[in-house]
N, C-alpha and C positions, 0 to 999 in steps of 0.2 A: 504494500500500500504506500503510495507516495505521501510525502509530508503534507502537501497541499490538501489531498483528499482526507487524510487523518485530521488535519486542522479543521476542515469544513465539518466533518462528522462531530468533532469535539464541540464546535461552536453551536451546531444544531442541537446536540444532546443537552448542552448547558442551557440553551434557551428553552427547550421543552421541559427540563427539570425545574427551572425557575417558574415557568408558567404553571405547571402542575402543582408545584409546592405552594405557590401563592393561593391557588384555588383550595388547597387542602389546609389552609391556615398556618402554613409554615412561616418561619421568620427568614427573610432574605436580608443578609447583612452586607452592605458594600464594603470595599476595602478601606474606606475612611473611618470605619467604626469598629471598635474592639468588640467582638461578639461575646455574649455570655452563653456558655455551653454548660449544661447541667452535668453533674458527675455521672460518668458512664465508662464502660469498657467496650471494645469493638470486636466483633466476631467475623467480619468479612469486609472486603473492600479492595479497591485497587486505584492506582493512579496511572494516567497516560501522560507521559512526559516527552516533550520535544525540546532539545537544547541545540542551538546552532551557534557556531562561533569558534572560539579557541579549543573547545572540545564538543563532541556530538553525542546526543542521546535521542533515541526515537523508539520508545518501548512502553510496555505495560508492566507495572510492578505490583505484586500483591501486597496487601497490608501486613505488617509485622504485628500480629495480635498481642504478644506479650509486651511490646514496646509502645503500644498506642493506648492512651488513656486521657480522660478528662476528669479533673478533680473539682469542678465547679468554679475554679478561678483561672486555671491554665489548661491548655489542651496540647497534647503531643500526638501527631499522626505520623508514624514511621512506616514507610513503604520500603520493603527490602531491608537488608542489614547495613547499618551504618558503616561506611568505608568499603563496601563490597565492590569488587571489580565488575560485578554484574550490574551495578547501578543501584542507587537509593535516592529517596526523596523524603525529607522531613518537613512537615507543615506544622507550625506552632501558632497558638493564639493565646493572648493574655496581656494584661496591663503592663507587666514587667518586661515585655518583649518589644523593644524599640517602639514602633508605632502600632503595636498590637498584633501584627501578622508577620511571621517569619517563614521564608521558604528557602530550603537548602537542597541543592541537587549535587550529586557526585557520581563519578564512575571510576572507582579506584582512587588514584591520587588526584586527578583533576576535580575541582569542586567550585561551587559558587553559592553565595548566600545573599538574599535580597529581602526587603521588607516593604511595607506599605508605601514608602516614599518612592519606590521604583516600580511597583506593581499596580495593575488595575485588575479588578475582578470582583467576585462576590462569593459569599458562602450562604448556602441554604440550610437551615436547621429545622429538623422535625424531631418528634419524640424518639424516633428510631434510626434516623439517617442524617449524616452530614454529607453535603455535596458541594463542591466548589470548582471554580474555574478562575485561573489567574494568568496574566501575561506580564512578563517582566523583561523589558528590552534594555540592552546596554549594561548588564550586570558585570561587575568585576569578578574575574575568576582567578584561581591560583592552582598551579600544578606543583605539588610538593616534591615530585620526583625530578623535576627539571628546575625548580625555583623560578619559573616564569609566570608572570601575570598575563591576563588576557581579558577578553570581553565575550559575553555570551548573551543570547536572547533565550528566555525561558518561557515555556507555556506548559501549564499543568491543568488537568481536569481529573477530579477524584471523587470517590464515594467511600464512606466509612459507615458500615451498618452496625447497630448495637444489638 
């Protein structure tokens, strides 16, 4: 599947989820607002991640259930194993996280981290599901194996089921 087709599918799916969630009484939270997520654990979910620039990713990664949790104040959604050469994504929410939203992507040694200041998107919250879509252009990246900095464009779309 080409990146363009995958992006189009992500955008359509995100729009449909937001519309359906709004009708179901879900809370849709823009990137400019720190979401309040009730305490919960996660049993399934995945992220579709596209990274272009100094390193590349274009894949679907399953949620890491033991590493993903919401405690009522902060939320950590870990997809894959942190630092894995297969790729990982961490999405965090909370008052103590920069501007309230943190997005980290990595594929082994190359990694990039962004927050609300660089990203646009939204999170939809229901009693049993979190779903979000964010686009983060021009994010600084670092490859610890080479010591080189770079820039990447990040796009993620995820679900996390309780």
